[in-house]
Steps between C-alpha positions, in 0.01 A plus 500: 500500500602727212258682271517470122321711241419333168345627178266236360233512230159562658343194337772279643448650846126441477543137396769446764270633771226259393748213493633590844151535647393157371806348662484695824844655457619859465658649191802581716537134597469392135772742392721408795470126423573562134807714568629254762475221242681705238796595721528148640508352151185299553183503299281753672171352611232733625283346767430142591231350279328161524646398164855574615442318828369194314819488290739541791738203514365330187840486332698423813632172361514603135801399294616827338733322257220274380281806440780672304534192281125497444506865390799443274322213327169682481640820345746353245 
């Protein structure tokens, strides 16, 4: 495991610590997950929340082309 030193606004650090504590995860894990998502080209998601779990697989059978057509019509 490598060490990384970051300079972050104190208010952000304070809020991040509260966020991490509520979710039972470390700041290091949050940053690691974020950076992994960035370098892998995925949307970084920090932690596993009930809302995200409830949405998992919802759009499995979605027709992407149909949705694009809907958006095209909606935003003309």
